[in-house]
DSSP file (Angstrom, degrees, kcal/mol; ACC not computed):
  #  RESIDUE AA STRUCTURE BP1 BP2  ACC     N-H-->O    O-->H-N    N-H-->O    O-->H-N    TCO  KAPPA ALPHA  PHI   PSI    X-CA   Y-CA   Z-CA
    1    1 A M     >        0   0    0      0, 0.0     4,-2.0     0, 0.0     5,-0.1   0.000 360.0 360.0 360.0 -46.7   90.0   87.9  106.6
    2    2 A I  H  >  +     0   0    0      1,-0.2     4,-2.1     2,-0.2     5,-0.1   0.716 360.0  60.2 -73.0 -17.7   88.4   85.8  104.0
    3    3 A R  H  > S+     0   0    0      2,-0.2     4,-3.2     3,-0.2    -1,-0.2   0.913 106.1  47.3 -65.7 -46.6   87.9   88.8  101.8
    4    4 A V  H  > S+     0   0    0      2,-0.2     4,-2.4     1,-0.2    -2,-0.2   0.951 111.6  51.1 -60.6 -49.4   91.6   89.4  101.8
    5    5 A L  H  X S+     0   0    0     -4,-2.0     4,-2.3     2,-0.2     5,-0.2   0.933 112.8  45.3 -52.7 -55.7   92.3   85.8  101.0
    6    6 A I  H  X S+     0   0    0     -4,-2.1     4,-2.6     1,-0.2     5,-0.2   0.909 111.0  52.6 -63.7 -42.1   89.8   85.9   98.1
    7    7 A E  H  X S+     0   0    0     -4,-3.2     4,-2.3     1,-0.2    -1,-0.2   0.931 112.0  46.6 -64.6 -39.6   91.1   89.2   96.7
    8    8 A N  H  X S+     0   0    0     -4,-2.4     4,-2.1    -5,-0.2    -1,-0.2   0.865 110.2  50.9 -66.0 -33.2   94.6   87.8   96.6
    9    9 A M  H  X S+     0   0    0     -4,-2.3     4,-2.3     2,-0.2    -1,-0.2   0.905 109.5  51.8 -70.0 -38.9   93.7   84.6   95.1
   10   10 A M  H  X S+     0   0    0     -4,-2.6     4,-1.3    -5,-0.2    -2,-0.2   0.936 110.9  48.7 -63.0 -42.4   91.8   86.5   92.3
   11   11 A L  H  < S+     0   0    0     -4,-2.3    -1,-0.2    -5,-0.2    -2,-0.2   0.887 110.7  50.6 -54.6 -42.3   94.9   88.6   91.7
   12   12 A F  H  < S+     0   0    0     -4,-2.1     4,-0.4     1,-0.2    -1,-0.2   0.860 114.0  43.0 -67.9 -35.0   97.0   85.6   91.6
   13   13 A L  H  X S+     0   0    0     -4,-2.3     4,-2.0     1,-0.2     5,-0.2   0.618  90.2  91.4 -86.1 -13.2   94.7   83.8   89.0
   14   14 A L  H  X S+     0   0    0     -4,-1.3     4,-2.4     1,-0.2     5,-0.2   0.859  82.0  52.1 -54.7 -47.1   94.2   86.9   86.9
   15   15 A P  H  > S+     0   0    0      0, 0.0     4,-2.0     0, 0.0    -1,-0.2   0.908 113.4  45.0 -52.6 -44.3   97.1   86.3   84.5
   16   16 A A  H  > S+     0   0    0     -4,-0.4     4,-2.4    -3,-0.2    -2,-0.2   0.849 111.4  52.0 -69.5 -33.6   95.9   82.9   83.8
   17   17 A A  H  X S+     0   0    0     -4,-2.0     4,-1.9     2,-0.2     5,-0.2   0.891 112.2  47.1 -65.7 -42.3   92.3   84.0   83.4
   18   18 A L  H  X S+     0   0    0     -4,-2.4     4,-1.8    -5,-0.2    -2,-0.2   0.913 114.2  45.9 -72.1 -38.7   93.4   86.6   80.9
   19   19 A Y  H  X S+     0   0    0     -4,-2.0     4,-2.6    -5,-0.2    -2,-0.2   0.937 114.4  47.9 -73.6 -46.3   95.6   84.3   78.9
   20   20 A L  H  X S+     0   0    0     -4,-2.4     4,-2.1     1,-0.2    -1,-0.2   0.835 110.7  51.8 -60.3 -34.6   93.0   81.5   78.8
   21   21 A S  H  X S+     0   0    0     -4,-1.9     4,-1.8     2,-0.2    -1,-0.2   0.884 112.5  44.8 -70.9 -38.9   90.3   83.9   77.7
   22   22 A F  H  X S+     0   0    0     -4,-1.8     4,-1.0    -5,-0.2    -2,-0.2   0.866 114.4  49.8 -79.5 -31.7   92.4   85.2   74.9
   23   23 A A  H  < S+     0   0    0     -4,-2.6     4,-0.4     2,-0.2    -2,-0.2   0.874 112.3  46.4 -71.1 -34.7   93.4   81.6   73.9
   24   24 A F  H >< S+     0   0    0     -4,-2.1     3,-0.5     1,-0.2    -2,-0.2   0.859 113.0  49.3 -71.4 -35.8   89.8   80.3   73.9
   25   25 A L  H 3< S+     0   0    0     -4,-1.8    -1,-0.2     1,-0.2    -2,-0.2   0.733 114.1  46.6 -80.0 -18.1   88.5   83.3   71.9
   26   26 A N  T 3< S+     0   0    0     -4,-1.0     2,-0.6    -5,-0.1    -1,-0.2   0.351  75.3 118.8-107.6   9.3   91.3   82.9   69.2
   27   27 A R    <   +     0   0    0     -3,-0.5     3,-0.0    -4,-0.4    -4,-0.0  -0.652  28.2 161.3 -76.4 122.0   91.2   79.3   68.5
   28   28 A R        +     0   0    0     -2,-0.6    -1,-0.2     1,-0.1    -3,-0.0   0.567  60.1  63.5-113.8 -20.2   90.4   79.0   64.9
   29   29 A D  S    S-     0   0    0      1,-0.0    -1,-0.1     0, 0.0    -2,-0.1   0.269 114.9 -96.9 -98.7  18.1   91.4   75.5   63.8
   30   30 A G        +     0   0    0      1,-0.2    -2,-0.0    -3,-0.0    -3,-0.0   0.766  57.9 178.7  78.2  22.5   88.8   73.7   66.2
   31   31 A T        -     0   0    0      1,-0.1    -1,-0.2     2,-0.1    -4,-0.1  -0.329  27.2-115.2 -58.7 137.3   91.3   73.0   68.9
   32   32 A S     >  -     0   0    0      1,-0.1     4,-1.7     4,-0.0     5,-0.1  -0.202  19.2-113.3 -73.1 166.7   89.8   71.2   71.9
   33   33 A T  H  > S+     0   0    0      1,-0.2     4,-2.4     2,-0.2     5,-0.2   0.904 118.5  53.2 -63.1 -45.7   89.5   72.7   75.4
   34   34 A A  H  > S+     0   0    0      1,-0.2     4,-2.3     2,-0.2     5,-0.2   0.914 106.1  52.8 -61.7 -45.8   92.0   70.1   76.7
   35   35 A A  H  > S+     0   0    0      1,-0.2     4,-1.8     2,-0.2    -1,-0.2   0.891 107.9  50.5 -62.7 -40.4   94.5   71.1   74.0
   36   36 A V  H  < S+     0   0    0     -4,-1.7     4,-0.4     1,-0.2    -1,-0.2   0.911 112.8  46.8 -56.4 -47.0   94.3   74.7   74.9
   37   37 A L  H >< S+     0   0    0     -4,-2.4     3,-0.7     1,-0.2    -2,-0.2   0.829 108.5  54.4 -66.6 -32.3   94.9   73.9   78.5
   38   38 A N  H 3< S+     0   0    0     -4,-2.3    -1,-0.2     1,-0.2    -2,-0.2   0.845 109.2  47.7 -71.0 -36.3   97.7   71.6   77.8
   39   39 A R  T 3< S+     0   0    0     -4,-1.8    -1,-0.2    -5,-0.2    -2,-0.2   0.467  84.6 114.1 -82.3  -2.2   99.7   74.4   75.8
   40   40 A A  S <  S-     0   0    0     -3,-0.7     2,-2.1    -4,-0.4     3,-0.2  -0.563  74.1-127.3 -77.4 138.8   99.2   77.0   78.4
   41   41 A P     >  +     0   0    0      0, 0.0     4,-2.1     0, 0.0     5,-0.2  -0.477  39.1 170.4 -79.1  72.6  102.4   78.1   80.1
   42   42 A M  H  > S+     0   0    0     -2,-2.1     4,-2.3     1,-0.2     5,-0.1   0.777  71.4  54.7 -60.9 -30.7  101.1   77.5   83.6
   43   43 A L  H  > S+     0   0    0      2,-0.2     4,-2.1     1,-0.2    -1,-0.2   0.948 111.8  44.3 -65.2 -51.6  104.5   78.0   85.3
   44   44 A T  H  > S+     0   0    0      2,-0.2     4,-2.2     1,-0.2    -2,-0.2   0.863 114.0  50.6 -64.1 -32.3  104.9   81.4   83.7
   45   45 A L  H  X S+     0   0    0     -4,-2.1     4,-2.2     1,-0.2    -1,-0.2   0.906 111.1  47.5 -67.9 -41.9  101.3   82.3   84.6
   46   46 A A  H  X S+     0   0    0     -4,-2.3     4,-1.7     2,-0.2    -2,-0.2   0.828 110.3  52.2 -65.5 -31.5  101.7   81.4   88.1
   47   47 A F  H  X S+     0   0    0     -4,-2.1     4,-2.6     2,-0.2    -2,-0.2   0.930 111.8  47.4 -66.3 -48.9  105.0   83.3   88.3
   48   48 A L  H  X S+     0   0    0     -4,-2.2     4,-2.1     1,-0.2    -2,-0.2   0.843 110.3  52.3 -64.1 -33.1  103.2   86.4   86.9
   49   49 A G  H  X S+     0   0    0     -4,-2.2     4,-2.7     2,-0.2    -1,-0.2   0.915 110.6  47.5 -67.5 -44.3  100.3   86.0   89.3
   50   50 A A  H  X S+     0   0    0     -4,-1.7     4,-2.5     2,-0.2    -2,-0.2   0.865 111.6  49.2 -65.8 -39.2  102.7   85.8   92.2
   51   51 A V  H  X S+     0   0    0     -4,-2.6     4,-2.6     2,-0.2    -1,-0.2   0.928 111.1  51.6 -68.4 -40.0  104.7   88.9   91.1
   52   52 A L  H  X S+     0   0    0     -4,-2.1     4,-2.9     2,-0.2     5,-0.2   0.965 111.7  45.4 -60.9 -52.7  101.3   90.8   90.7
   53   53 A V  H  X S+     0   0    0     -4,-2.7     4,-2.5     1,-0.2     5,-0.2   0.930 114.4  50.7 -57.1 -46.0  100.1   89.8   94.3
   54   54 A G  H  X S+     0   0    0     -4,-2.5     4,-2.1     1,-0.2    -1,-0.2   0.903 109.4  49.0 -62.2 -41.2  103.5   90.8   95.6
   55   55 A M  H  X S+     0   0    0     -4,-2.6     4,-2.4     2,-0.2     5,-0.2   0.938 112.8  46.9 -63.0 -48.9  103.5   94.1   93.9
   56   56 A V  H  X S+     0   0    0     -4,-2.9     4,-2.8     1,-0.2     5,-0.4   0.912 112.4  49.2 -61.6 -39.9  100.0   95.0   95.2
   57   57 A L  H  X S+     0   0    0     -4,-2.5     4,-1.1    -5,-0.2    -1,-0.2   0.860 113.3  48.1 -61.2 -36.5  100.8   94.0   98.7
   58   58 A A  H  X S+     0   0    0     -4,-2.1     4,-0.9    -5,-0.2    -2,-0.2   0.875 114.9  44.0 -73.4 -38.4  103.9   96.0   98.6
   59   59 A I  H  < S+     0   0    0     -4,-2.4     3,-0.5     2,-0.2    -2,-0.2   0.955 120.1  38.8 -66.1 -54.8  102.3   99.1   97.2
   60   60 A F  H >< S+     0   0    0     -4,-2.8     3,-0.5     1,-0.2    -2,-0.2   0.714 110.4  61.8 -76.7 -20.1   99.2   99.1   99.4
   61   61 A G  H 3< S+     0   0    0     -4,-1.1    -1,-0.2    -5,-0.4    -2,-0.2   0.824 107.0  46.1 -69.9 -30.0  101.3   98.0  102.5
   62   62 A N  T 3< S+     0   0    0     -4,-0.9     2,-0.7    -3,-0.5    -1,-0.2   0.384  88.7  99.7 -95.5   0.5  103.3  101.1  102.3
   63   63 A V    <   +     0   0    0     -3,-0.5     2,-0.3    -4,-0.2    -4,-0.0  -0.800  48.1 118.0 -96.7 127.1  100.5  103.5  101.8
   64   64 A G        -     0   0    0     -2,-0.7    -3,-0.0     2,-0.0    -2,-0.0  -0.952  56.4-137.2-177.5 160.0   99.6  105.3  104.9
   65   65 A N  S    S+     0   0    0     -2,-0.3     2,-0.3     2,-0.1    22,-0.1   0.199  74.4  89.3-117.5  12.4   99.4  108.7  106.4
   66   66 A G        -     0   0    0      4,-0.1     3,-0.0    20,-0.0    -2,-0.0  -0.729  62.1-138.9-112.1 166.1  100.7  107.9  109.9
   67   67 A K    >   -     0   0    0     -2,-0.3     3,-1.9     1,-0.1    -2,-0.1  -0.754  44.4 -79.2-109.6 159.9  104.2  107.9  111.4
   68   68 A P  T 3  S+     0   0    0      0, 0.0     3,-0.1     0, 0.0    -1,-0.1  -0.353 120.4  26.4 -56.8 137.4  105.5  105.2  113.9
   69   69 A G  T 3  S+     0   0    0      1,-0.3     2,-0.1    -3,-0.0    -3,-0.0   0.196  90.1 130.2  90.9 -15.6  104.2  106.0  117.3
   70   70 A D    <   -     0   0    0     -3,-1.9     2,-0.4     1,-0.1    -1,-0.3  -0.396  51.1-134.7 -67.2 147.6  101.0  107.8  116.2
   71   71 A A        -     0   0    0     -3,-0.1    17,-3.3    -2,-0.1     2,-0.5  -0.854  14.1-123.8-107.2 141.1   97.8  106.9  117.6
   72   72 A Y  E     -A   87   0A   0     -2,-0.4    15,-0.2    15,-0.2    13,-0.0  -0.671  16.8-156.8 -83.9 125.5   94.6  106.4  115.5
   73   73 A E  E     -A   86   0A   0     13,-3.4    13,-2.2    -2,-0.5     3,-0.1  -0.920  21.7-134.1-104.0 117.1   91.7  108.5  116.5
   74   74 A P        -     0   0    0      0, 0.0     2,-0.1     0, 0.0    12,-0.1  -0.113  29.5 -83.4 -65.2 161.4   88.5  106.8  115.3
   75   75 A A        -     0   0    0     10,-0.1     2,-0.4     7,-0.0    10,-0.1  -0.376  49.1-162.3 -60.7 139.3   85.6  108.6  113.4
   76   76 A V  E     -B   83   0B   0      7,-1.8     7,-2.8    -3,-0.1     2,-0.7  -0.919  21.3-129.7-130.4 153.4   83.1  110.3  115.7
   77   77 A F  E     +B   82   0B   0     -2,-0.4     2,-0.4     5,-0.2     5,-0.2  -0.895  41.5 165.1 -96.9 106.4   79.5  111.6  115.3
   78   78 A K  E >   -B   81   0B   0      3,-3.0     3,-1.1    -2,-0.7    -2,-0.1  -0.973  60.5 -13.4-137.0 124.7   79.5  115.2  116.7
   79   79 A D  T 3  S-     0   0    0     -2,-0.4    -1,-0.1     1,-0.2     3,-0.1   0.895 127.4 -52.6  59.8  40.5   77.0  118.0  116.3
   80   80 A G  T 3  S+     0   0    0      1,-0.2     2,-0.3    -3,-0.1    -1,-0.2   0.622 120.2 101.6  70.8  11.6   75.2  116.1  113.4
   81   81 A K  E <  S-B   78   0B   0     -3,-1.1    -3,-3.0     2,-0.0     2,-0.5  -0.948  71.1-128.1-127.9 149.5   78.3  115.6  111.5
   82   82 A V  E     -B   77   0B   0     -2,-0.3    -5,-0.2    -5,-0.2    -7,-0.0  -0.860  19.0-156.7 -95.3 127.5   80.6  112.7  111.0
   83   83 A I  E     -B   76   0B   0     -7,-2.8    -7,-1.8    -2,-0.5    -2,-0.0  -0.934  26.1-124.5-101.5 117.6   84.3  113.7  111.7
   84   84 A P        -     0   0    0      0, 0.0    -8,-0.1     0, 0.0   -11,-0.0  -0.306  26.4 -99.1 -65.5 154.1   86.5  111.1  109.9
   85   85 A G        +     0   0    0    -10,-0.1     2,-0.3   -13,-0.0   -10,-0.1  -0.255  48.9 171.0 -63.3 153.3   89.1  109.1  111.7
   86   86 A R  E     -A   73   0A   0    -13,-2.2   -13,-3.4   -12,-0.1     2,-0.4  -0.986  36.3 -92.3-160.7 169.6   92.7  110.3  111.5
   87   87 A M  E      A   72   0A   0     -2,-0.3   -15,-0.2   -15,-0.2   -17,-0.0  -0.724 360.0 360.0 -93.1 132.4   96.2  109.7  112.9
   88   88 A K              0   0    0    -17,-3.3   -16,-0.2    -2,-0.4    -1,-0.1   0.383 360.0 360.0-129.2 360.0   97.2  111.8  115.9
């Protein structure tokens, strides 16, 4: 569960990290770190992060190979081979 939370938080922070990295690498006039952070459009970056998390959850939440009512048959070790799990 903690892995899912960390992954979603990293997706949420990704637009801000990319923007701030770009801003820090492109400061040419000796601008301070505080000035770069104060000029960052944090509301826009938070919105983009939320949209990114929502898109990823929607895309991966709909990916599946089972139908409603199908039962999951777990992977088994049979005759020296692993038979992968499947929906049945």
